[in-house]
Chimera marker file (.cmm) of the C-alpha trace (Angstrom):
<marker_set name="trace">
<marker id="1" x="-39.769" y="40.201" z="104.924" r="1" g="1" b="0" radius="0.5"/>
<marker id="2" x="-37.884" y="43.488" z="104.340" r="1" g="1" b="0" radius="0.5"/>
<marker id="3" x="-34.609" y="41.656" z="105.033" r="1" g="1" b="0" radius="0.5"/>
<marker id="4" x="-34.727" y="39.588" z="101.786" r="1" g="1" b="0" radius="0.5"/>
<marker id="5" x="-35.502" y="42.851" z="99.853" r="1" g="1" b="0" radius="0.5"/>
<marker id="6" x="-32.480" y="44.500" z="101.275" r="1" g="1" b="0" radius="0.5"/>
<marker id="7" x="-30.322" y="41.407" z="100.598" r="1" g="1" b="0" radius="0.5"/>
<marker id="8" x="-31.619" y="41.206" z="97.024" r="1" g="1" b="0" radius="0.5"/>
<marker id="9" x="-30.731" y="44.995" z="96.521" r="1" g="1" b="0" radius="0.5"/>
<marker id="10" x="-27.283" y="44.427" z="97.901" r="1" g="1" b="0" radius="0.5"/>
<marker id="11" x="-26.650" y="41.422" z="95.575" r="1" g="1" b="0" radius="0.5"/>
<marker id="12" x="-27.822" y="43.478" z="92.578" r="1" g="1" b="0" radius="0.5"/>
<marker id="13" x="-25.578" y="46.346" z="93.586" r="1" g="1" b="0" radius="0.5"/>
<marker id="14" x="-22.582" y="43.982" z="93.904" r="1" g="1" b="0" radius="0.5"/>
<marker id="15" x="-23.354" y="42.495" z="90.544" r="1" g="1" b="0" radius="0.5"/>
<marker id="16" x="-23.127" y="46.039" z="89.003" r="1" g="1" b="0" radius="0.5"/>
<marker id="17" x="-20.224" y="47.339" z="91.004" r="1" g="1" b="0" radius="0.5"/>
<marker id="18" x="-17.775" y="44.407" z="91.036" r="1" g="1" b="0" radius="0.5"/>
<marker id="19" x="-17.157" y="44.390" z="87.205" r="1" g="1" b="0" radius="0.5"/>
<marker id="20" x="-16.518" y="48.098" z="87.344" r="1" g="1" b="0" radius="0.5"/>
<marker id="21" x="-14.184" y="47.676" z="90.369" r="1" g="1" b="0" radius="0.5"/>
<marker id="22" x="-12.326" y="44.922" z="88.399" r="1" g="1" b="0" radius="0.5"/>
<marker id="23" x="-11.958" y="47.348" z="85.482" r="1" g="1" b="0" radius="0.5"/>
<marker id="24" x="-10.667" y="50.002" z="87.844" r="1" g="1" b="0" radius="0.5"/>
<marker id="25" x="-8.184" y="47.560" z="89.422" r="1" g="1" b="0" radius="0.5"/>
<marker id="26" x="-6.965" y="46.651" z="85.904" r="1" g="1" b="0" radius="0.5"/>
<marker id="27" x="-6.478" y="50.358" z="85.226" r="1" g="1" b="0" radius="0.5"/>
<marker id="28" x="-4.629" y="50.897" z="88.437" r="1" g="1" b="0" radius="0.5"/>
<marker id="29" x="-2.435" y="47.907" z="87.951" r="1" g="1" b="0" radius="0.5"/>
<marker id="30" x="-1.703" y="48.820" z="84.338" r="1" g="1" b="0" radius="0.5"/>
<marker id="31" x="-0.797" y="52.411" z="85.404" r="1" g="1" b="0" radius="0.5"/>
<marker id="32" x="1.548" y="50.974" z="88.126" r="1" g="1" b="0" radius="0.5"/>
<marker id="33" x="3.225" y="48.214" z="86.084" r="1" g="1" b="0" radius="0.5"/>
<marker id="34" x="2.826" y="48.737" z="82.379" r="1" g="1" b="0" radius="0.5"/>
<marker id="35" x="2.343" y="52.450" z="81.618" r="1" g="1" b="0" radius="0.5"/>
<marker id="36" x="6.072" y="53.077" z="82.038" r="1" g="1" b="0" radius="0.5"/>
<marker id="37" x="6.720" y="51.352" z="78.800" r="1" g="1" b="0" radius="0.5"/>
<marker id="38" x="3.324" y="51.134" z="77.077" r="1" g="1" b="0" radius="0.5"/>
<marker id="39" x="2.191" y="54.645" z="78.082" r="1" g="1" b="0" radius="0.5"/>
<marker id="40" x="-0.968" y="55.780" z="79.586" r="1" g="1" b="0" radius="0.5"/>
<marker id="41" x="-2.771" y="55.561" z="76.266" r="1" g="1" b="0" radius="0.5"/>
<marker id="42" x="-1.226" y="52.189" z="75.240" r="1" g="1" b="0" radius="0.5"/>
<marker id="43" x="0.752" y="53.892" z="72.325" r="1" g="1" b="0" radius="0.5"/>
<marker id="44" x="4.236" y="53.121" z="73.821" r="1" g="1" b="0" radius="0.5"/>
<marker id="45" x="5.478" y="56.764" z="73.181" r="1" g="1" b="0" radius="0.5"/>
<marker id="46" x="7.368" y="56.845" z="76.448" r="1" g="1" b="0" radius="0.5"/>
<marker id="47" x="11.196" y="56.879" z="76.687" r="1" g="1" b="0" radius="0.5"/>
<marker id="48" x="11.166" y="53.314" z="77.981" r="1" g="1" b="0" radius="0.5"/>
<marker id="49" x="8.643" y="52.233" z="75.442" r="1" g="1" b="0" radius="0.5"/>
<marker id="50" x="10.809" y="53.650" z="72.610" r="1" g="1" b="0" radius="0.5"/>
<marker id="51" x="13.900" y="52.107" z="74.006" r="1" g="1" b="0" radius="0.5"/>
<marker id="52" x="12.454" y="48.672" z="74.304" r="1" g="1" b="0" radius="0.5"/>
<marker id="53" x="10.153" y="48.832" z="71.270" r="1" g="1" b="0" radius="0.5"/>
<marker id="54" x="7.145" y="48.056" z="73.464" r="1" g="1" b="0" radius="0.5"/>
<marker id="55" x="4.003" y="46.980" z="71.617" r="1" g="1" b="0" radius="0.5"/>
<marker id="56" x="1.452" y="49.548" z="70.752" r="1" g="1" b="0" radius="0.5"/>
<marker id="57" x="-1.986" y="48.299" z="71.684" r="1" g="1" b="0" radius="0.5"/>
<marker id="58" x="-3.649" y="49.803" z="68.505" r="1" g="1" b="0" radius="0.5"/>
<marker id="59" x="-1.159" y="47.818" z="66.295" r="1" g="1" b="0" radius="0.5"/>
<marker id="60" x="-3.374" y="45.499" z="64.096" r="1" g="1" b="0" radius="0.5"/>
<marker id="61" x="-1.320" y="42.546" z="65.071" r="1" g="1" b="0" radius="0.5"/>
<marker id="62" x="-1.889" y="43.152" z="68.778" r="1" g="1" b="0" radius="0.5"/>
<marker id="63" x="-5.485" y="43.959" z="68.290" r="1" g="1" b="0" radius="0.5"/>
<marker id="64" x="-6.288" y="40.634" z="66.557" r="1" g="1" b="0" radius="0.5"/>
<marker id="65" x="-4.491" y="38.552" z="69.230" r="1" g="1" b="0" radius="0.5"/>
<marker id="66" x="-6.772" y="36.161" z="71.210" r="1" g="1" b="0" radius="0.5"/>
<marker id="67" x="-7.351" y="36.859" z="74.807" r="1" g="1" b="0" radius="0.5"/>
<marker id="68" x="-5.393" y="33.805" z="75.860" r="1" g="1" b="0" radius="0.5"/>
<marker id="69" x="-2.383" y="35.077" z="73.787" r="1" g="1" b="0" radius="0.5"/>
<marker id="70" x="-2.502" y="38.466" z="75.565" r="1" g="1" b="0" radius="0.5"/>
<marker id="71" x="-2.761" y="36.837" z="78.997" r="1" g="1" b="0" radius="0.5"/>
<marker id="72" x="0.235" y="34.524" z="78.159" r="1" g="1" b="0" radius="0.5"/>
<marker id="73" x="2.325" y="37.544" z="77.067" r="1" g="1" b="0" radius="0.5"/>
<marker id="74" x="1.661" y="39.298" z="80.392" r="1" g="1" b="0" radius="0.5"/>
<marker id="75" x="2.358" y="36.141" z="82.315" r="1" g="1" b="0" radius="0.5"/>
<marker id="76" x="5.483" y="34.974" z="80.478" r="1" g="1" b="0" radius="0.5"/>
<marker id="77" x="6.798" y="38.223" z="78.970" r="1" g="1" b="0" radius="0.5"/>
<marker id="78" x="7.923" y="38.596" z="75.508" r="1" g="1" b="0" radius="0.5"/>
<marker id="79" x="11.214" y="40.028" z="73.953" r="1" g="1" b="0" radius="0.5"/>
<marker id="80" x="12.193" y="42.793" z="76.513" r="1" g="1" b="0" radius="0.5"/>
<marker id="81" x="8.957" y="42.682" z="78.417" r="1" g="1" b="0" radius="0.5"/>
<marker id="82" x="9.366" y="40.890" z="81.750" r="1" g="1" b="0" radius="0.5"/>
<marker id="83" x="7.127" y="38.177" z="83.057" r="1" g="1" b="0" radius="0.5"/>
<marker id="84" x="4.468" y="39.167" z="85.563" r="1" g="1" b="0" radius="0.5"/>
<marker id="85" x="3.480" y="35.563" z="86.530" r="1" g="1" b="0" radius="0.5"/>
<marker id="86" x="5.119" y="35.945" z="89.982" r="1" g="1" b="0" radius="0.5"/>
<marker id="87" x="4.107" y="39.554" z="90.474" r="1" g="1" b="0" radius="0.5"/>
<marker id="88" x="0.387" y="39.426" z="89.610" r="1" g="1" b="0" radius="0.5"/>
<marker id="89" x="-2.431" y="36.966" z="90.254" r="1" g="1" b="0" radius="0.5"/>
<marker id="90" x="-4.321" y="35.420" z="87.297" r="1" g="1" b="0" radius="0.5"/>
<marker id="91" x="-7.262" y="37.611" z="88.168" r="1" g="1" b="0" radius="0.5"/>
<marker id="92" x="-5.073" y="40.776" z="88.225" r="1" g="1" b="0" radius="0.5"/>
<marker id="93" x="-3.602" y="39.781" z="84.853" r="1" g="1" b="0" radius="0.5"/>
<marker id="94" x="-7.118" y="39.263" z="83.431" r="1" g="1" b="0" radius="0.5"/>
<marker id="95" x="-8.098" y="42.701" z="84.818" r="1" g="1" b="0" radius="0.5"/>
<marker id="96" x="-5.083" y="44.260" z="83.079" r="1" g="1" b="0" radius="0.5"/>
<marker id="97" x="-5.910" y="42.541" z="79.825" r="1" g="1" b="0" radius="0.5"/>
<marker id="98" x="-9.453" y="43.827" z="80.138" r="1" g="1" b="0" radius="0.5"/>
<marker id="99" x="-8.160" y="47.381" z="80.655" r="1" g="1" b="0" radius="0.5"/>
<marker id="100" x="-5.794" y="46.988" z="77.672" r="1" g="1" b="0" radius="0.5"/>
<marker id="101" x="-8.797" y="46.266" z="75.538" r="1" g="1" b="0" radius="0.5"/>
<marker id="102" x="-10.204" y="49.777" z="76.429" r="1" g="1" b="0" radius="0.5"/>
<marker id="103" x="-6.990" y="51.256" z="74.952" r="1" g="1" b="0" radius="0.5"/>
<marker id="104" x="-7.154" y="49.328" z="71.729" r="1" g="1" b="0" radius="0.5"/>
<marker id="105" x="-8.524" y="51.770" z="69.162" r="1" g="1" b="0" radius="0.5"/>
<marker id="106" x="-7.780" y="51.479" z="65.471" r="1" g="1" b="0" radius="0.5"/>
<marker id="107" x="-5.536" y="54.265" z="64.210" r="1" g="1" b="0" radius="0.5"/>
<marker id="108" x="-7.319" y="57.270" z="62.690" r="1" g="1" b="0" radius="0.5"/>
<marker id="109" x="-7.204" y="57.675" z="58.985" r="1" g="1" b="0" radius="0.5"/>
<link id1="1" id2="2" r="1" g="1" b="0" radius="0.2"/>
<link id1="2" id2="3" r="1" g="1" b="0" radius="0.2"/>
<link id1="3" id2="4" r="1" g="1" b="0" radius="0.2"/>
<link id1="4" id2="5" r="1" g="1" b="0" radius="0.2"/>
<link id1="5" id2="6" r="1" g="1" b="0" radius="0.2"/>
<link id1="6" id2="7" r="1" g="1" b="0" radius="0.2"/>
<link id1="7" id2="8" r="1" g="1" b="0" radius="0.2"/>
<link id1="8" id2="9" r="1" g="1" b="0" radius="0.2"/>
<link id1="9" id2="10" r="1" g="1" b="0" radius="0.2"/>
<link id1="10" id2="11" r="1" g="1" b="0" radius="0.2"/>
<link id1="11" id2="12" r="1" g="1" b="0" radius="0.2"/>
<link id1="12" id2="13" r="1" g="1" b="0" radius="0.2"/>
<link id1="13" id2="14" r="1" g="1" b="0" radius="0.2"/>
<link id1="14" id2="15" r="1" g="1" b="0" radius="0.2"/>
<link id1="15" id2="16" r="1" g="1" b="0" radius="0.2"/>
<link id1="16" id2="17" r="1" g="1" b="0" radius="0.2"/>
<link id1="17" id2="18" r="1" g="1" b="0" radius="0.2"/>
<link id1="18" id2="19" r="1" g="1" b="0" radius="0.2"/>
<link id1="19" id2="20" r="1" g="1" b="0" radius="0.2"/>
<link id1="20" id2="21" r="1" g="1" b="0" radius="0.2"/>
<link id1="21" id2="22" r="1" g="1" b="0" radius="0.2"/>
<link id1="22" id2="23" r="1" g="1" b="0" radius="0.2"/>
<link id1="23" id2="24" r="1" g="1" b="0" radius="0.2"/>
<link id1="24" id2="25" r="1" g="1" b="0" radius="0.2"/>
<link id1="25" id2="26" r="1" g="1" b="0" radius="0.2"/>
<link id1="26" id2="27" r="1" g="1" b="0" radius="0.2"/>
<link id1="27" id2="28" r="1" g="1" b="0" radius="0.2"/>
<link id1="28" id2="29" r="1" g="1" b="0" radius="0.2"/>
<link id1="29" id2="30" r="1" g="1" b="0" radius="0.2"/>
<link id1="30" id2="31" r="1" g="1" b="0" radius="0.2"/>
<link id1="31" id2="32" r="1" g="1" b="0" radius="0.2"/>
<link id1="32" id2="33" r="1" g="1" b="0" radius="0.2"/>
<link id1="33" id2="34" r="1" g="1" b="0" radius="0.2"/>
<link id1="34" id2="35" r="1" g="1" b="0" radius="0.2"/>
<link id1="35" id2="36" r="1" g="1" b="0" radius="0.2"/>
<link id1="36" id2="37" r="1" g="1" b="0" radius="0.2"/>
<link id1="37" id2="38" r="1" g="1" b="0" radius="0.2"/>
<link id1="38" id2="39" r="1" g="1" b="0" radius="0.2"/>
<link id1="39" id2="40" r="1" g="1" b="0" radius="0.2"/>
<link id1="40" id2="41" r="1" g="1" b="0" radius="0.2"/>
<link id1="41" id2="42" r="1" g="1" b="0" radius="0.2"/>
<link id1="42" id2="43" r="1" g="1" b="0" radius="0.2"/>
<link id1="43" id2="44" r="1" g="1" b="0" radius="0.2"/>
<link id1="44" id2="45" r="1" g="1" b="0" radius="0.2"/>
<link id1="45" id2="46" r="1" g="1" b="0" radius="0.2"/>
<link id1="46" id2="47" r="1" g="1" b="0" radius="0.2"/>
<link id1="47" id2="48" r="1" g="1" b="0" radius="0.2"/>
<link id1="48" id2="49" r="1" g="1" b="0" radius="0.2"/>
<link id1="49" id2="50" r="1" g="1" b="0" radius="0.2"/>
<link id1="50" id2="51" r="1" g="1" b="0" radius="0.2"/>
<link id1="51" id2="52" r="1" g="1" b="0" radius="0.2"/>
<link id1="52" id2="53" r="1" g="1" b="0" radius="0.2"/>
<link id1="53" id2="54" r="1" g="1" b="0" radius="0.2"/>
<link id1="54" id2="55" r="1" g="1" b="0" radius="0.2"/>
<link id1="55" id2="56" r="1" g="1" b="0" radius="0.2"/>
<link id1="56" id2="57" r="1" g="1" b="0" radius="0.2"/>
<link id1="57" id2="58" r="1" g="1" b="0" radius="0.2"/>
<link id1="58" id2="59" r="1" g="1" b="0" radius="0.2"/>
<link id1="59" id2="60" r="1" g="1" b="0" radius="0.2"/>
<link id1="60" id2="61" r="1" g="1" b="0" radius="0.2"/>
<link id1="61" id2="62" r="1" g="1" b="0" radius="0.2"/>
<link id1="62" id2="63" r="1" g="1" b="0" radius="0.2"/>
<link id1="63" id2="64" r="1" g="1" b="0" radius="0.2"/>
<link id1="64" id2="65" r="1" g="1" b="0" radius="0.2"/>
<link id1="65" id2="66" r="1" g="1" b="0" radius="0.2"/>
<link id1="66" id2="67" r="1" g="1" b="0" radius="0.2"/>
<link id1="67" id2="68" r="1" g="1" b="0" radius="0.2"/>
<link id1="68" id2="69" r="1" g="1" b="0" radius="0.2"/>
<link id1="69" id2="70" r="1" g="1" b="0" radius="0.2"/>
<link id1="70" id2="71" r="1" g="1" b="0" radius="0.2"/>
<link id1="71" id2="72" r="1" g="1" b="0" radius="0.2"/>
<link id1="72" id2="73" r="1" g="1" b="0" radius="0.2"/>
<link id1="73" id2="74" r="1" g="1" b="0" radius="0.2"/>
<link id1="74" id2="75" r="1" g="1" b="0" radius="0.2"/>
<link id1="75" id2="76" r="1" g="1" b="0" radius="0.2"/>
<link id1="76" id2="77" r="1" g="1" b="0" radius="0.2"/>
<link id1="77" id2="78" r="1" g="1" b="0" radius="0.2"/>
<link id1="78" id2="79" r="1" g="1" b="0" radius="0.2"/>
<link id1="79" id2="80" r="1" g="1" b="0" radius="0.2"/>
<link id1="80" id2="81" r="1" g="1" b="0" radius="0.2"/>
<link id1="81" id2="82" r="1" g="1" b="0" radius="0.2"/>
<link id1="82" id2="83" r="1" g="1" b="0" radius="0.2"/>
<link id1="83" id2="84" r="1" g="1" b="0" radius="0.2"/>
<link id1="84" id2="85" r="1" g="1" b="0" radius="0.2"/>
<link id1="85" id2="86" r="1" g="1" b="0" radius="0.2"/>
<link id1="86" id2="87" r="1" g="1" b="0" radius="0.2"/>
<link id1="87" id2="88" r="1" g="1" b="0" radius="0.2"/>
<link id1="88" id2="89" r="1" g="1" b="0" radius="0.2"/>
<link id1="89" id2="90" r="1" g="1" b="0" radius="0.2"/>
<link id1="90" id2="91" r="1" g="1" b="0" radius="0.2"/>
<link id1="91" id2="92" r="1" g="1" b="0" radius="0.2"/>
<link id1="92" id2="93" r="1" g="1" b="0" radius="0.2"/>
<link id1="93" id2="94" r="1" g="1" b="0" radius="0.2"/>
<link id1="94" id2="95" r="1" g="1" b="0" radius="0.2"/>
<link id1="95" id2="96" r="1" g="1" b="0" radius="0.2"/>
<link id1="96" id2="97" r="1" g="1" b="0" radius="0.2"/>
<link id1="97" id2="98" r="1" g="1" b="0" radius="0.2"/>
<link id1="98" id2="99" r="1" g="1" b="0" radius="0.2"/>
<link id1="99" id2="100" r="1" g="1" b="0" radius="0.2"/>
<link id1="100" id2="101" r="1" g="1" b="0" radius="0.2"/>
<link id1="101" id2="102" r="1" g="1" b="0" radius="0.2"/>
<link id1="102" id2="103" r="1" g="1" b="0" radius="0.2"/>
<link id1="103" id2="104" r="1" g="1" b="0" radius="0.2"/>
<link id1="104" id2="105" r="1" g="1" b="0" radius="0.2"/>
<link id1="105" id2="106" r="1" g="1" b="0" radius="0.2"/>
<link id1="106" id2="107" r="1" g="1" b="0" radius="0.2"/>
<link id1="107" id2="108" r="1" g="1" b="0" radius="0.2"/>
<link id1="108" id2="109" r="1" g="1" b="0" radius="0.2"/>
</marker_set>
């Protein structure tokens, strides 16, 4: 009888930890693949970001983009941004987009 309680606790813990791990994975992938241009804070104030005119994630146009459009940009690329369709899985791209949302803050007045 104690085995089912243990199994239930493990399942509950997994439900709480897996989304956090996905967020961490998205952050790690972002830092490895995206921060060179978009910056650690998503403001694109890096040398490469300035040279390529990389999108700032707090830009109102970017902030109002539907999730599917953000995923499509990561997959297919846009302007000088390369495609990541062959470099990242769909789940990894979704994790990166979820992480990008954490960087989207409206500019301070």
